[in-house]
MILUM-803026 format. One record per residue: x, z, y of N, C-alpha, C, CB in turn. Coordinates in steps of 0.001 Angstrom, whole numbers, plus 500000, padded with zeros to 6 digits. Glycine has a CB too. Layout:
N
XZYXZYXZYXZY;...
//
This chain:
407
500864500000498828500000500000500000500886500000501202499030501210500016;500388499381502225501142499366503436500225499807504547501744497984503709;500780500436505531500076500717506724500416499611507632500409502084507308;499966499714508734500243498805509806501677498949510084499388499062511048;502401498480510754503793498795510775504319498941512176504554497765510051;504459498391513164505489498356514162504965498226515598506405497239513865;505786498319516734505132498314518033505516497357519143505274499542518535;506072496233519034506326495431520228505604494111520151507815495199520415;505119493653521248504400492398521279505325491226521467503374492415522362;504756490034521686505541488839521921506506489103523068504631487626522228;507723488656522880508743488931523879509515490202523590508118489020525235;509065490974522585509826492119522129509671493369522956511226491769522081;508695493441523845508520494637524651507594495613523942507968494282526039;508032496824523785507251497821523060506068498298523881508125499002522675;504920498441523211503807499177523783503061498480524886504283500440524283;502709497197524728501905496539525742500448496983525681501997495037525584;500021497561524551498648497975524375498568499478524396498071497422523079;497567500022525053497382501467525084495938501808524769497786502042526451;495718503071524473494367503590524301493969504283525588494273504564523082;492839503903526144492352504620527312491972506035526889491140503883527961;492522507017527533492254508408527173491735509152528389493523509094526617;490539509669528263489940510394529381490770511611529750488515510817529042;491549512104528776492355513290529035493833512958529160492149514309527937;494134511660529315495523511253529343496304511867530483495610509780529424;495622512229531572496307512800532724496368514321532661495621512367534000;495955514914531555495926516370531447497328516943531617495332516802530095;497402518063532291498684518745532434498905519645531232498740519562533749;500150519963531001500504520769529838500110522223530071502013520659529535;499266522787529216498929524211529365500103525090528946497677524564528530;499993526363529246501087527286528922501203527535527431500891528604529642;500068527467526716500096527777525291498907527138524601500099529297525059;498963527106523288497852526612522479497958527220521093497850525055522405;496825527350520448496853527827519061497624526847518183495417528020518519;497426525545518448498096524497517675498613523435518633497134523868516620;499880523096518479500466521964519199500803520889518176501741522392520016;500343519662518426500667518526517569501566517596518368499373517783517069;502747517321517846503688516423518502503567515040517870505149516961518394;503120514070518640502995512709518149501556512269518049503655512578516815;501234511169518748499870510654518754499721509350518013499404510477520150;500498509183516917500304508056516017499246508384514981501618507678515334;499222507635513897498141507795512920498138509200512312498270506745511809;499308509775512047499363511125511468498843512164512461500807511474511044;499390512143513675498977513122514665497529512979515071499839513018515869;497036511749515150495630511535515509494696512123514465495344510045515679;494977511867513183494114512439512145494193513968512157494510511895510754;495397514511512372495520515975512422494705516540513582497005516393512559;494732515848514727493977516327515882492478516222515651494365515544517128;492025515121515050490597514955514764490114516054513825490320513565514148;490905516356512822490485517369511860490602518775512449491318517262510581;491564518991513347491625520272514057490418520439514964492921520379514876;489988519364515608488774519390516439487572519807515605488520518008517084;487445519244514422486311519583513555486345521040513122486300518684512328;487543521603513018487688523003512625487581523952513813489015523210511926;487511523414515027487393524253516207488679524954516592486336525261515993;489829524338516302491121524934516640491537524482518038492204524547515590;491879525427518899492323525086520260493685524407520154492398526367521184;493700523099520441494841522245520118495294521453521334494490521295518975;496593521250521439497161520319522404497921519243521634498095521053523425;497521517999521826498178516846521212499069516199522266497131515820520645;500371516159522005501337515652522985502008514404522431502399516734523338;501998513336523216502666512101522810503663511689523886501634510967522555;504762511081523454505791510672524406505367509474525245507070510350523674;504366508738524761503835507614525523502336507711525634504229506293524886;501653506700525131500197506687525056499773506785523599499614505409525716;498609507355523351498123507497521978498078506136521285496723508152521963;498577506101520061498507504896519248499384503758519703497134504429519201;500287504030520621501077502949521212502332502629520419501458503306522620;502801503541519602504064503346518894503884502581517603504710504673518607;504554503042516573504542502341515295503133502148514755505374503094514287;502240503064515031500880502962514506500055501883515196500181504286514641;500562501302516273499834500247516972500232498866516524500043500366518441;500468498692515245500959497426514723499882496443514361501789497669513546;500206495540513427499349494400513140498762494376511735500109493162513357;499473494892510745499105494585509360497833495297508896500242494953508445;497911496591508676496752497333508206496440497132506743495574496960509001;497420496751505934497195496573504501497134497926503812498301495700503875;496092498137503026495901499395502297495978499074500810494524500085502665;497181499069500288497403498578498930497840499709498015498448497461498924;497190499845496866497562500906495932498873500606495222496462501111494908;499474501674494736500613501510493840500147500826492556501276502883493528;501093500304491798500761499740490496500078500805489626502035499193489795;499114500403488805498354501405488037499069501920486797497041500826487627;500311501507486556501032501971485375501789503260485682502003500887484875;502310503909484653503143505108484790502513506109485768504561504723485266;501273506471485496500486507298486412501131508657486601499056507465485896;501119509141487836501688510455488136500931511068489298503205510353488461;501375512256489740500636512952490792500688512207492121501185514356490970;501762511496492386501846510733493632500847509578493644503266510198493832;500743508888492523499786507780492451498355508307492500500007506953491165;498110509472491910496777510058491974496429510448493406496682511280491052;497390511027494123497151511403495517496817510171496337498377512125496111;497575509106496159497313507891496921495959507287496547498428506870496690;495619507308495260494317506801494834493205507585495519494171506886493298;493300508900495482492270509733496109492181509451497612492565511229495865;493330509256498233493340508989499672492693507643499987494776509021500211;493073506612499258492502505285499511491002505261499242493201504232498648;490570506032498252489145506080497941488372506808499037488917506762496588;488910507926499513488195508725500506488279508147501913488733510125500511;489273507298502166489434506739503510488209505945503943490668505852503566;487564505300503001486372504513503327485315505377504004485792503868502060;485054506557503460484063507455504061484579508049505370483697508579503082;485884508360505414486463508908506645486307507923507804487954509249506434;486613506657507543486472505633508578485010505478508966487045504285508095;484130505524507971482702505420508262482222506512509187481908505459506990;482747507736508995482348508847509859482862508634511288482874510184509294;484108508177511428484664507919512761483872506818513459486158507526512666;483512505775512735482727504698513330481356505197513769482573503541512341;480740506045512950479433506597513314479532507506514530478835507366512140;480621508280514606480793509214515724481047508493517045481943510168515434;481756507373516987482204506716518218481468505419518538483666506432518123;480815504822517544480198503514517745481198502381517781479412503514519008;482448502646517389483508501639517397483821501175515980484775502193518065;484091499892515828484526499362514540486006499604514347484214497868514430;486394499944513118487803500139512789488371498956512000487980501428511993;487563497934511799488048496756511084488350497009509629489265496234511743;487662497986509034487912498341507633487076497449506720487589499840507372;487701497005505631486956496263504623487729496324503302486723494781505071;487015496633502194487658496626500878487554495203500315486989497682499901;488512494385500692488489492968500324489214492690499024489098492142501419;490011493648498540490819493392497358492113492672497726490027492571496343;492857492332496707494183491745496900494446490719495811495282492836496895;495115489629496176495573488616495225497091488659495145495084487197495635;497605488607493904499052488596493668499367487404492769499545489948493018;499964486344493298500312485194492467501335485570491393500859484059493337;501276484863490259502219485064489167503021483775488995501480485460487838;504130483621489716504863482352489684505714482138488434505740482265490879;505962483182487648506801483061486455506025483514485219508098483892486613;506282482862484102505482483090482890505577484526482390505923482143481790;506743485175482510506880486530481974506030487537482733508332486960482011;505631487195483960504827488118484764503401488257484239504794487652486208;502939487274483494501545487312483009501344488448482013501161485967482354;502286488621481089502169489705480109502205491064480803503298489612479062;503058491195481821503107492442482576501780492693483277504252492411483597;501204491630483836499930491766484540498823492226483604499542490445485193;498809491729482388497782492160481436497950493635481078497836491301480164;499185494103480970499403495534480708498885496361481882500912495829480461;499130495890483094498622496598484266497101496595484304499173495973485540;496506495540483784495040495487483724494496496609482856494568494128483184;495160496861481732494751497969480859494977499316481537495519497917479530;496085499425482266496355500669482987495280500939484035497737500613483652;494881499889484757493867500047485795492529500461485187493708498743486593;492220499959484000490969500329483349490914501825483075490796499551482048;492081502436482886492149503881482642492205504685483931493356504209481793;493084504278484835493391505130485992492569504806487234494844505013486328;492018503618487316491219503253488485489720503402488231491530501825488899;489373504254487306487965504540486985487758506033487202487594504113485496;487487506406488466487406507818488819486351508030489887488764508339489300;485879509262489953484941509683490995483716508779491042485632509692492357;483297508309489864482094507487489787482276506060490252481024508109490580;483513505646490517483771504272490955484865503666490089484174504229492457;484729502382489845485687501697488981486216500460489683485042501318487632;487538500308489618488196499158490221489023498449489153489087499587491423;489328497186489403489909496342488353491204495666488809488900495283487917;491978495274487810493197494481487977493003493252487088494525495308487590;492230492309487594491888491135486799493063490160486745490645490440487375;493238489510485604494223488438485472493461487143485243495237488720484301;493654486184486136492933484910486071493929483760486025491976484753487281;493435482594485626494296481413485544494544480782486910493681480385484612;493607480963487819493760480357489139493065481215490187493192478921489154;493404480990491432492841481779492511491349481512492672493569481488493809;490561482538492956489128482319493216488881481692494593488366483646493111;489922481576495391489799481003496740490794479856496861490052482089497856;490365478615496580491288477477496590492150477425497842490516476189496462;493452477274497601494397477219498703494888478567499183493786476510499828;494323479635498656494707481009499048495100481791497803493537481735499804;496342481618497282497446480814497807497453479420497188498785481511497546;498458478635497547498622477308496962498855477431495462499791476552497632;498283476515494715498343476577493251499772476539492724497552475433492652;500703475992493477502080475888493011502731477260492814502895475070493992;502161478302493406502700479655493259502049480406492097502506480439494553;501133479761491399500344480442490361500578479818488994498851480398490706;501820479517488701502154478875487419501637479682486236503668478692487294;501740481010486302501294481867485200499966482553485506502352482915484893;499300482128486583498009482709486928498078483543488197497500483558485786;497117484436488327497032485259489528496319486570489202496295484503490664;496704487634489876496051488940489735495055489112490871497097490103489733;493870489622490526492893490007491543492664491507491411491543489205491390;493229492259492353493073493715492423491860493996493319494388494423492981;490859494693492801489637494936493572489666496251494357488448494933492646;490780496981494302490863498285494960491428498198496377491716499221494133;492317497254496630492997497167497923491997496924499053494050496048497900;492389497331500244491532497182501420492413496918502632490645498450501641;491775496774503776492532496625505017491764497286506149492801495129505336;492504497582507218491940498195508403492687497617509594492041499762508355;492072497612510744492787497217511949493514498437512498491817496615513012;494835498441512508495553499619513015495149499976514441497053499378512960;494989498982515278494692499251516681493261499747516866494922497998517517;492347499192516118490964499650516232490802501063515686490027498696515498;491489501364514582491380502714514012491982503750514953492077502780512641;493172503489515476493772504475516390492941504608517665495222504075516744;492355503510518126491488503587519303490265504462519017491044502176519740;489663504276517834488478505062517489488823506540517328487842504529516203;489971506840516728490381508238516598490596508857517981491670508351515749;491207508090518886491380508591520246490060508818520954492218507634521045;489102507898520744487781508053521356487064509276520809486933506803521124;487244509538519526486642510723518926487180511992519585486908510753517412;488459512019519876489047513187520552488515513325521967490576513081520580;488345512205522658487838512255524029486465512917524104487765510852524611;485682512736523032484331513291523008484303514731522502483435512431522142;485472515264522105485502516595521521485640517703522546486617516688520548;485743518923522051485794520108522910487107520868522816484668521030522563;487805520755521709488900521680521438490293521079521590488757522214520069;490402519759521648491717519113521693491989518558523089491806517982520641;493085518955523663493565518406524932494703517432524645494035519544525900;494627516239525211495655515222525020496561515183526239495023513833524765;497849515287526010498850515172527073499788514025526706499647516523527269;499852513019527563500641511828527281501861511771528197499784510560527445;502888511052527740504073510839528564505055511988528566503664510567529946;505020512848527546505976513957527440506743513828526122505246515343527525;508057513822526205508905513696525025509457515063524631510057512700525283;509156515496523418509678516776522931511178516650522706508959517213521618;511935517610523197513389517592523026513876518648522040514067517799524363;513079519720521861513527520807520993512357521698520631514637521629521670;512380522192519398511431523214518974512212524504518770510668522790517665;511850525533519496512488526845519359511639527661518395512637527576520754;512111527742517157511350528458516151511254529949516426511959528239514810;512296530526516999512311531971517235511254532384518245513685532414517716;511066531574519288510093531926520328508785531165520175510678531658521700;508682530320519139507483529502518918507116528721520190506294530395518474;508059527909520606507880527160521847508464525754521685508550527901523040;507761524764522209508280523401522270508794523142523671507195522361521878;510016522628523750510606522263525030510592520747525173512049522815525156;510313520272526386510197518835526637511307518343527548508839518510527249;511518517036527534512646516434528243512561516641529748512720514956527939;511353516863530278511213517047531727511383518497532157509864516548532182;511744519378531208511971520777531528510778521684531306512396520889532922;509607521117531014508434521939530729508474522426529282507131521147530998;507588523354528961507511523860527592506118524408527347508586524950527332;505802524621526071504519525186525685504721526124524500503503524068525338;504063527260524536504085528205523419502999527825522428503893529666523914;503265528052521142502300527669520107502135528763519066502732526375519431;500940528778518494500733529582517309501254528857516089499260529923517139;501000527541516039501531526661514999501839525323515647500524526497513802;502800524606515067503194523296515593503286522314514443504547523374516359;502536521218514530502622520133513564503477519033514179501200519600513170;504550518670513477505502517682513992505189516340513346506986518111513708;504485515491514100503996514211513585504509513060514441502457514197513541;505744513179514905506297512239515878507059511091515230507206512966516828;506597510617514065507250509489513420508702509778513114507145508262514285;509576508785513304510994508998512999511622509997513965511756507668513052;511019510206515130511544511193516077511287512623515605510920510983517455;510441512772514586510207514108514032511423514624513272508991514092513112;512212513717512695513315514164511848514331515022512609514013512963511242;514865514574513755515814515450514462515174516722514996516447514701515605;513891516686515355513222517909515815513174518943514694511793517595516313;512880518487513492512818519400512347514213519870511958512136518718511147;515185518954511988516564519323511642517098520409512573517477518090511699;516639520408513830517112521376514804516668522796514542516667520977516140;515796522990513565515304524332513255516230525108512331513942524241512631;517245524450511774518119525132510823519562524677511046517672524852509356;520471525226510264521872524839510369522033523360510045522745525693509433;523073522723510577523289521293510308523338520982508819524577520829510962;522750519851508445522690519422507058523718518327506795521281518931506708;524158518177505550525111517098505229524551515702505497525525517196503776;523225515566505368522591514279505576521355514461506452522220513624504226;520974513434507210519700513517507938518533513532506966519553512338508922;517431514155507352516276514237506454515424512970506488515419515437506819;515760512059507367515019510811507423515658509867508416513561511062507791;515133508649508471515705507641509344514623506658509780516859506903508641;514840505965510888513927504888511255514253503618510469513997504613512768;513235502894510073513389501596509415512615500569510231512883501638507921;513298499536510651512661498519511482511794497594510639513717497708512238;510624497272511168509761496278510556509350495242511581508531496934509937;509186494014511147508725492942512023507478492304511416509843491879512241;506534491930512259505281491336511805504830490300512822504187492421511597;503868489478512421503346488437513310501851488290513090504068487083513072;501200487680514076499761487436514016499508485946514208499000488273515092;498782485339513260498443483925513319496989483758513718498714483242511973;496717482849514636495351482505515007494874481447514016495261481989516502;494198481914512943493947481058511792492490480685511588494444481722510575;491545481414512194490133481159511936489781481357510478489767479761512363;490400482334509837490218482555508403488924483306508114491405483325507832;488461483197506893487304483954506424487708485426506322486786483408505041;487067486331507052487465487747507005487219488406505658486729488515508062;486461487739504766486237488297503440487348487939502454484912487820502905;488311487132502878489408486792501980490169488043501569490355485788502642;490622488099500306491455489231499897492812489191500589491642489236498376;493474490341500643494872490368501055495674489520500075495420491831501115;496769488981500544497654488181499698499035488823499737497708486679500170;499631488998498551500931489666498476501835488933497498500768491142498056;503071488675497929504057488065497041505456488427497523503876486522496982;506193489101496666507615489376496908507880489991498281508412488101496771;507107491000498621507321491702499873506640491100501083508745491781500133;505995489951500932505270489314502027503787489650501919505485487780502016;503221490180503003501805490509503067501114489534504019501594491983503526;499949489032503616499068488288504509497735489025504527498896486781504050;497305489420505726496129490283505851495121489639506796496528491695506359;494020489075506280492976488531507163492204489663507843492002487626506364;491892489491509125491138490499509864489797489932510335491955491007511065;488982490810510895487588490466511190487428489262512102486906491635511809;488346489050513016488217487939513966488802486634513444488887488298515265;489239486622512177489800485416511586491298485291511733489162484234512184;491924486178512501493385486176512592493981486688511288493866487041513785;495195486256511006495913486722509827497212487377510266496189485556508840;497366488637509902498613489348510159499544489148508978498359490859510413;500829488991509254501790488823508167503028489654508453502165487334507983;503668490105507402504884490902507512505214491476506147504726492033508566;506092492395506072506945492814507169508347492984506616506429494130507833;509315493037507501510684493307507084510893494804506914511685492735508102;511955495179506230512351496586506092513847496655506341511977497172504669;514227496930507586515609496839508017516159498232508335515730495916509240;517096498682507537517719499984507787518872499878508774518214500591506481;519368498672508998520409498433509996519880497402510983521749497947509330;519964497709512260519431496818513283520068497163514621517883496921513364;520093496171515506520626496376516851519524496547517887521516495214517240;518440495781517731517354495789518701516063496231517999517182494380519357;515657497477518161514510497975517390513194497298517735514366499445517599;513024496802518950511726496291519366511734494793519661511259497035520578;512747494081519163512808492645519330512661491960517978514121492232520008;512007490819517971511876490042516744512981488992516688510479489373516658;513264488521515475514364487571515307514084486637514150515690488306515084;515150486027513649515033485010512601514412485565511319516400484424512293;514539486871511094513960487430509871512433487311509878514374488903509710;511841487490511047510397487299511147510046485819511031509866487873512473;510838484957511634510558483523511535510631483064510084511546482715512399;511532483664509311511602483344507884510310483741507171512803484051507234;509753484906507531508491485332506926507354484395507305508154486760507348;507325483954508544506290483013508973506392481727508161506415482709510488;507610481237507961507800480016507176507348480218505732509274479579507212;507658481377505152507236481658503777505709481740503682507871482974503278;505083482331504699503622482429504693502987481043504741503133483278505880;503541480152505531502989478799505643503225477988504382503594478080506834;504314478283503666504527477634502380503546478168501338505972477840501908;503298479473501384502380480098500432500951479615500640502438481618500558;500571479429501909499224478942502251499403477764503215498323480096502900;499505476537502689499784475381503555498766475170504672499847474143502723;497537475648504513496545475477505577496917476256506838495171475918505086;497899477160506730498357477913507897499467477187508660498846479285507466;499824476001508229500976475309508806500845475115510313501159473965508135;499627474870510768499424474625512193498798475812512925498556473411512377;498661476938512234498098478126512882499134478713513842497662479189511822;498812478811515121499818479302516070500084480792515913499376479014517492;501308481169516176501675482583516235501267483104517612503221482797515973;500345484051517644499857484566518930500492485911519298498339484713518888;501173486526518351501910487751518668503014487953517654500971488976518693;504162488350518146505272488796517307505540490251517655506561487906517515;505819491045516632505820492495516842506925493152516021504447493099516472;507552494179516582508592494916515857508544496381516239509990494330516148;509000497226515357509025498651515641509656499439514513507630499156515899;509666500746514659510392501619513749509447502535512984511413502444514515;509553502506511666508745503363510803509589504537510304508172502555509608;508959505682510057509719506851509597509872506873508078509039508135510063;511094506817507612511372506892506174512120508186505887512197505655505690;511493509082505146512133510349504784513217510101503752511097511358504244;514128511037503647515290510845502785514899510620501331516211512039502885;513819511261500884513372511084499508512239510062499420512920512421498924;512071509265500474511143508136500580509677508548500665511327507227499406;509273509582499943507879510016499980507516510558501359507622511082498908;506223510644501664505814511317502900506367512736502959504283511344503015;506430513269504176506992514602504396505933515475505058508286514534505272;505543516560504396504523517438504936504808518867504484503108516985504492;504434519822505335504552521213504926505379522054505877505143521285503568;505296523379505721505989524307506622507497524302506410505456525716506432;508203524578507497509649524732507395509942526053506693510327524679508804;510879526083505751511112527326504991511577528502505857512141527074503915;512197528213507011512670529283507893511744529514509086514065528960508391;510776528632509268509845528729510401508477528264509911510336527865511639;507750529159509274506528528774508575505442528248509500505998529941507811;505538528517510803504507528026511716504858526654512303504295529027512841;505944526049511824506292524666512177506092523810510938507772524553512713;505204522831511030504781522058509866505102520587510075503275522248509599;505784519992509126506104518560509178504885517733508800507286518227508239;504764516558509425503723515599509061504231514216509466502337515940509759;505067513639508615505713512373508966506218511702507694506883512599509973;507062510673507879507749510062506745506915509149505885508293511103505902;505750508698506357504911507865505508505467506488505227503588507724506122;506361505981506109507004504686505924505948503592505757507948504719504702;505730503095504550504795501985504351503388502432503963505326501065503294;503158503703503733501869504125503194501050504974504159502083504886501930;501515505117505387500922506100506295499432505920506511501611506043507610;498973504693506775497572504504507125496632504849505986497340503087507554;497087504714504766496220505008503638496120506471503285496682504271502467;497133507268503658497170508673503226497163509668504374498384508910502387;497223509189505624497384510101506767496272511134506856497437509311508056;495034510750506554493924511696506689494045512857505712492599510983506477;494507512584504475494681513675503506495920514507503823494781513112502080;496993513860504282498177514623504671497878515521505865499338513678504998;497040515037506784496649515865507930495888517100507470495792515053508916;495004516936506495494293518093505950495272519077505323493248517649504911;496280518548504616497270519423503999498054520188505065498228518609503114;498421519507506154499147520170507235498310521288507842499543519159508317;497014521058507990496134522097508533495918523226507536494789521497508934;495985522922506248495991523996505248497204524893505470496001523414503803;498354524270505746499565525049505990499426525904507248500778524122506114;498778525358508281498539526133509503497754527395509181497784525286510550;496798527272508257495943528406507892496519529256506780494592527913507482;497699528896506291498327529677505233497792529389503854498166531111505516;497067528273503713496527527916502404497508527032501648495173527205502551;497326526967500345498156526097499506497813524643499808497949526410497989;498830523831499940498614522417500235498500521621498933499762521861501112;497413520878498731497238520109497498497953518762497556495758519893497223;499274518803497594500062517578497647501135517633496566500698517381499052;501638516468496136502742516459495166503959517211495709503132515011494813;504692517852494829505841518659495238506888517827495968506469519329494026;507001516548495596508018515711496233507705515403497687508169514424495474;506450515641498122506072515425499515506519516566500431504572515249499616;506759517726499861506956518926500667508240518846501488506986520158499775;508176519371502704509343519391503570510524520060502885509023520102504874;510264521149502179511377521868501534512076520991500506510872523154500863;511343520070499867511985519136498923512930518206499661510925518312498154;512481517645500781513334516736501551514554517465502110512536516094502696;514367518702502555515492519482503042516514519735501916514995520815503630;515983519958500718516875520179499568517696518926499253516059520596498329;517047517772499310517744516522499049518833516294500108516746515339499030;518495516578501375519463516382502456520605517375502402518775516483503789;520439518447501653521479519476501565522525519161500509520856520817501267;522278518150499710523200517852498600524468517120499068522482517008497543;
//
């Protein structure tokens, strides 16, 4: 599964789009029961759920809500392979299943569309040996994707049910039709979450403040402009910028607990059928959206010079997409986008209290899966705020990532 990915528009400038926030001009109060650092998909869901719980909360973002990595283009919500089932795959399955209702509630509350649709996914099988593997996965899906009164499939077919999507030349051994995958508009979802907060009572949004340090001893966040706020609990959901903030709470580690990974994506003005399934092949995603545009991406670059500029790597993806679907050959690129996703050292999402500062809770590191699991991770973070056990896989816990970084 992939979330939306990255934040710069055509020309490589980050953050041309913002969410109008009625409370965007709010000044920083002296204290709050809960401070959430970061107004991307993780922080927004945490704030929405804190609002529902009636927790006096301040959500602080260094820019505008939803403007960073969460303001990307893709919005692919793709499950892990159904084989070798484990607690991580179960968590993701539960999250992807429940997200449909979560989005429905946000849409009902705000009257805004989030561009969500369970369209499924097509995976071409260009080599003969892949067909036998696909059939094994079909059996796995019959076991593991039949839960909570709903059943999803991993069908293996000889040809695509949508001629030209993809071109038959890529389907030498057939094609997989996964009925579980879905998509969402990253920008519409973050906008709706922001609108939900605007209508609430308990969450104050403060934009344009960059956190520079968390003082665990005094339970205070310090900001780059010299201001600070005292907290009862602090959820650190600032994407890749969360890693150094969390690292600052303890002695220096041999390795960083996470890093930014650059992704590049593009948007084609294609006039496509919005009911088309997602298309995936060898790391390339094609995601049709409600207005007929197709988002494509993304790269995963651990080494880069320009985090918010696009380059030949994106142009290569565009060329591959047009080869995969020749009808896109003349579809113009209307936006090119790049940005940085948070990848934790152990790759899994990072959530949970700091072992030396229990009132500081991590909520980051989703990398490619953030949009599909953020709502459940936010609930887990709020469980930690309340001192409850978090129902997440052990590998997700902050203490696990800290242990890995200590080696």
